[in-house]
N, C-alpha and C positions, 0 to 999 in steps of 0.2 A: 504494500500500500504506500502510495506517495503522500508526502506531507507538503502543504502549501501554507506558508506563514505570511500574513498581512501585517505590516508594521504601520500603525496609524489608524485611529478610529474616527476620522472625520467622515464626511459624506462619501468621498471617493473610496476609502478603505472599506466602509460598511457596504457600499453598493457592490464592490468587487467581491466581498465575502458572500453577500446574498446571492449573487449570480453564480459564483463558484458552487455554492451548495445546491442551487436549483438545477444547474446544468449537469452537475455530476450525477444527480439523481435521475434526471431525464435520460442521460446517455449511459447510465449504469457503470459509472467509473468510480471505483472505491478510493476516496482520498480522505486524509485527515486535514481539517481546517483549523487554524489558530490565528486569532487576531490579538495584537499586542498594542495597548494604548497607555502612554505614560501618565495621562491625566486620570483623575478619579471618575470622570464622566466622559461619555462618548459625544461626538458631534463636532469637535474641532472649533471652527469659527461659527458654527451654528449653535447658538445657546439662547434659549428663551428665558426671560426673567418675568415672573408674575409678582407684582407688588401693588397691593391695594386694589384699586380699580383699573390698573393699567397692565397691559401686556407689552413687553419691550424685548427687542432682539439685539443682542450684543454684536452680532455680525450682520450678514445680509438680512433684509426684511422680507424677501420674497424670492420666488423662482419664476423664470420666464417660461410660461406654459408651452409655447410653441417649440421649445428646444426638444430635439430628438430624445425619446425615451422617458420624458418627464411624466406625462399623463399615463403612459402605459405602466410605469412603475407605481404610480398612485393607485391605479386600478388593481394591480397585482397585490398590493398591500391592503386593499379594501379600505382605502381612506377617502373615497369619493364623498361620503357624507360629511366629512370633516373639512372639505375644501371651502375656502373663501377667496373671492376675487377682489382686486383693487377697485376702489371707486374712481370714476372718471372725473377729470377736472383739468384746469389750466395750470401749466407750469410757468413760472416766471424767471426772469433774470434780473438780479438786483445790481444796479449800476448807478453811480453818482447820486446815491441817496434815494433812488426810486425803483419801484417794481415795474418791469416791462413784461408784457405777455410774450412768451415764445409763440410766434405766429402759427396758426393752424396750417395744416398741409406741409409740415416739415417732419423730417426724421433726424434725430440728433441735432436739431437746429439747422439742418441743410434743407433749403427750399425744394419742394417737389413740383413747384410751378412758378411762373413769373409773377403771378398775382400774389403768391405767398411772400415772395421777395419784396414786392412793392408795398405790402402791408406791414412790414417790419418797422417798429418804432425804435429799434436798436441801431439801425444803420442809416447813415446820411444818404442824400441823393447821389453824391459822388461815389459812395461805396456801392450803391445799387447798380449804377452804371458800370462800375468796374466788374461787378459780379456777372453782368450780362455777357462778358467776353467768353464765358463758358459755352455759350450757344454757337460760337464761331471758331474757337481755338482748338486745334487738333492736339492729341497727345503723341508726342514723338520720342519721349524719353523716360516716362515713369513705368515702373514694373511693380509687382507685388512686394518686392523688398525695399521699395522707396518709402520715404517718410510720408505718412498721410498728411501731416501738416504742410509739407512742401507741395504735395499734390493739390490739396484743396486751395491753398493760396495762389498757386499758379493759374487756376481756372476760375475761382470764385472771388479772388481778391483778398487782400490782407484785412480790410476792415470787417467784412462779413465773418471771416474766420475768427478773428480776435474777439469780436463783440457778441457773436451769436452762436457760432459753432463750437469753438474751443471750450467755452465754459461747460457745455453739455458733454462733449466727447471726453474731455479730460476728466470729468467727473465719473464717467462710466469706466474708463480704462486706466485711471490712476496714474497719469503720466503726462509729460510734455508731448504734444502732438508731433513735434519735429523730431522726437526720439522714438516714435512708435511707427511700426511698419504698416503698410496697407494689409499685408497678409494676416497680421495679428489683430486687426481692427475691423475694417469694412472692405474686404477685397472686392465685393460686388460693385463698388463705385468705379473701380478701374475698368471692370467689364462693361459697365454702362457707358463710360466715357468712350471706350474703344468701339462699342457696337453702335451707339446712338449719336456719337460725336459730341455729347453733352451730358454732364452729370444730372442736371435738372431734367432734361428730356428723358434720360434713362429712368430716373426715379418716377417721373410722371407716367411713363409707359408701364411701369410695374407697380403702380400705386396701390392696386388691390392687395398686393402682397404685404404692404406696409400700413394700410389704413387701419386705424385703431390699434397701432402698435403699443400705444399706452392706454388703450381702452379695454379694460377687463382682460388683459393678456398676462397679468401677473397673478400668481397664486400664493396663498399661505394656508394655514389651518386654524380652526377656531381657537385652539389653545396654543398657537404659535408654531414656528418651524421645527422646534424640537420634537413635534409629533412624529415626523417622518424618521427621525433618528431613533426614537423609542420603538417604533414599529419595526424598523429594520433589525434592531437588536432582538426583539421578540421572535422575529422570523428566522434568525440565524441560530436556531436551537441545536443543530447538530454540530456546530463548531464550538471551539473553546475561545471565550473572550476574556482576556486578562486586562483588567483596568488598574491604573496606578502602578504600572510596571514599565520601567524604562529599558530600552535596548541599549546596552552600553558597549557592545563589541560584536564584530562580525568577521568571520573568516571562512575561507574555503577549505574544506577537509575532504580530500579525495573528490568524489563526484557529488558531494553534498555540501551544504552550507550550515555553519554553526553560529547561533546567535546566543550571546551571553545576556541574561536578563537580571537586572538589579533585584536581588532578593529572591529570585526564582530559578537559580541555576542556569542551565543551558538547554537549548532545544535545537534539534537538527531539522533541516528542511531540504526538499528537492527543488522547490520554487520559493522565492521570496518577492513579495510586492512591497515596495517602499512607497506608501501613500502619505508621506510626511513632507514638510517644507524642504526645499532643496538643500538648505544649509544644515538642517538636521540630518538628512540622508548622507550628505558629504561627510559629516563628522563621524557617523557610524561606519561608513564604508572605509574611510581613510585609505583610498587607493590612489597611488601616485599618478597613474596614467589618466585617471578621471578628474584630477584636480583642476587642470586648465579649463576644462569645459564647465565644471561646477562654478569656478571663480568668475565666469562671465555672466552668470545669472544674477538677477538683482531683485531686491525687495524694497518696498516703501513702507511708510508708517501712516497710521490714521488714529485720530482720537474722536470717539463718538460720545456725544452727551445728550441724554434724554432729559427733558424737563416736563413734568406733569403738573397741571394747575387745576385748582378748583374754580375754573373759569369756563363758561360754555364755549364750544367750538365755533359758534357763530361770530365770535369776536374777530375771526380772520376774514379776509376777502372772500366773498361768497362762492366763487367758482374755482378757488385755487387749491392745489395740493402741495405747494412748496416752491422754493426758489433756489437758483444757483447764483453764485456771486461772480460778477465779471470785474472788469477794470474800474478804476475810480471808486474803490471800496472805502467805506467808512466803518465797515464791520470786519471782524477778523475771521469769521467762519467762511468755508468754501461753499457750503450748501446747507439748506434747512428743509427737512421733510415735515409737513404738517400731518404727522402720523395718524392722529385720530380722525382726520378728514379723509385721508387716503385709505385707511384700513379701519373700518367701523368696529371691528371686533376687538381692537386694542384699547378701547375706552368704554367700560361698562356703562357709565353714566353720560357718555358723549361729551365729557369734559376735554379740555385742551391737552393734547400730548404732542410735543415737538421734539424733533431730533436734529441736532446740529453736527456737522462734520468739519474736522480740521485736519488737513492732509500735510504730509511732509513736503509737498511742493508749495505750500502756503508760505508767503514771505515772512510771516510771523512765527513759523513753526519752531525755529531754534530757540525762540524766547519762551513760547508757551509750553514746549515739551518739558520744561523745568518747573512748571507751575504745580502747586499742590491741587488736590481735588477741589478744595474750596475756592481757590483762585480761578480754576477752570470754569466752575459753575458761575462765579461772579461775572466772568468774561462772557459766557454764553447768555446770561440774563441781559447784559448790556447790548449784545448783538440783537436779541429779540426785541428789546425796547426800541432800538434804532430802526430796525427793518420793518416791523409790523405793528409797533406801538403797544405791545403787550407789556404791562408793568405790574408785577406781582410776585409773591413768594411761591416757589414750587412746593407741592405736597409730595412729589416723588422725583427722585434724581437717580440716574444711572450713568456712570462714566466708565468707558472702556477704552483702554489704550492698546491698540494693536501695533506694537513696536516691531518694525522690521518683519512684518508677517503678511504684507500685501504684495503679491507677485507683480513685478513691473516688467512688461514686455517691451524692451528697448529694441533698437534697430538690429542687433545681432542675436536676438533671442532665438528665433527659429533655427538659425544655423548652429547655434550652440546646443540646442536640444537635439538636433539631428546628429551632430558629431558625438554628443554624449551617448545617445542611443547606440550608435555604431560601435563605439569603444566599449560600451558596457556589454554588448552582445559577444564581443571577442574575449574580453577579460573575465566577465562574470556571466556566462550564459545561464538562462533561467532566472536571472534577477531582473525584475521589472520596475520601472519608474512610473508613477501615476500621480495625478492630481493637479492642482491649480498652478504649481510652480512651473509646469511644462505645457499643458495642453488646453488651457482655457480657464478663466478665473471665475466664471459664474457657477452657481450650483448645478444648473442644467448641464454645463460642459463637464463638470465633475461626475455627475451621474452617468453620462454617456461614456466617459473615459473609464470609469470603474467597470462598467459592463464590458467594454471592449477588451480591457485587460483580462477579465475573467474568461472571455471567449478565447483569447489567444492561448491561455494556459490549458483550457479544456481541449482545444483543438490539438495542441501538441501532445497532450496525454493520450488522446484518442489515437493519434497517428502511431504512437509508440506501444500501444497495447498488443 
């Protein structure tokens, strides 16, 4: 009987374990499954906090429903009755002391029509004229490995990108657009430019694919995202799950791998899946030939602050669900989600629950990362007062500091991951890398990657039976 060890009990590791169990039963392959998680609870960056009348998420607040494998997994886990969808509403960009609506008919702030461009209050007339060159200028130099920031500025102009697109896209992908590739962000924009001769025309022609992208396309669960973590743990009953156990050493012994576990001796495996952040995996593997590739991967940081008030949610602009901060800032946050408006289930009494984000790309980050929790909360309250005029004492507060835990897909990311995979296959066959550090940062991407990792192992085992 073969043994498969999964290191890391976040959504990727749990999904891999779940599919390994399911597919081994379906294909009648006898394997032993072990998952090792150093924290006392599973879920990684998925962690739901229930406090008083509020439900708060320490990490992501939702899953993109249209991502491959998401809803099918929800159905397999019989969680359909627990699903909740986001409320619809307008997103704003906060700049120069004012909230501006992100125009309708846009995707990530990118206009899907000329009318949408003309309706923007964020861009000057000169900026709009500059953006119209997209309709006439051909692409002769950009590829999927080019910077998406350079690509967008070349055809849509600097002002539109800086004032309307960059705040949205940088928020989604946690990085400077000029250091992110087309391949790791929105590769279809390049395809549209090449096929239709225009980004705007390409988006317009494929509008149906994107319509309502923010309209009830995100899911959570009545009791928070930890619901899916808890159900996956319940379903992985034939595997051994070790919580509060750290993997401290890894070595190849003959045709097997041996892992040393803090306080739990050693275990041997035929296959090992590392579903841990890349720097954690690098530290465990300590393999000289893999070091250069690991060293090219990057993380960023994020501070999340929830503030719950005994104030009705109607105090906010009637149609809004939050804002992103652009240039000309007089607040220190990068974005603010009006959580109780966007997710009705998060506030039992429909009182106000807000979430503010402060990223390591923030010009104030080096200062605020040294702040105490009380200082961070004071700063967040001042940001709320300036931006939406809410002035009061919170009844619930949750501060989460994700220090160096947010993967950052820079220009060399995909090449580094490819090289790392090739070297790993040569040096440590049957060791697999999985998760947000390599193959997509969203929960949906992690679910898909966990399943594909499990499939690759089961296929190899089946071939060797």
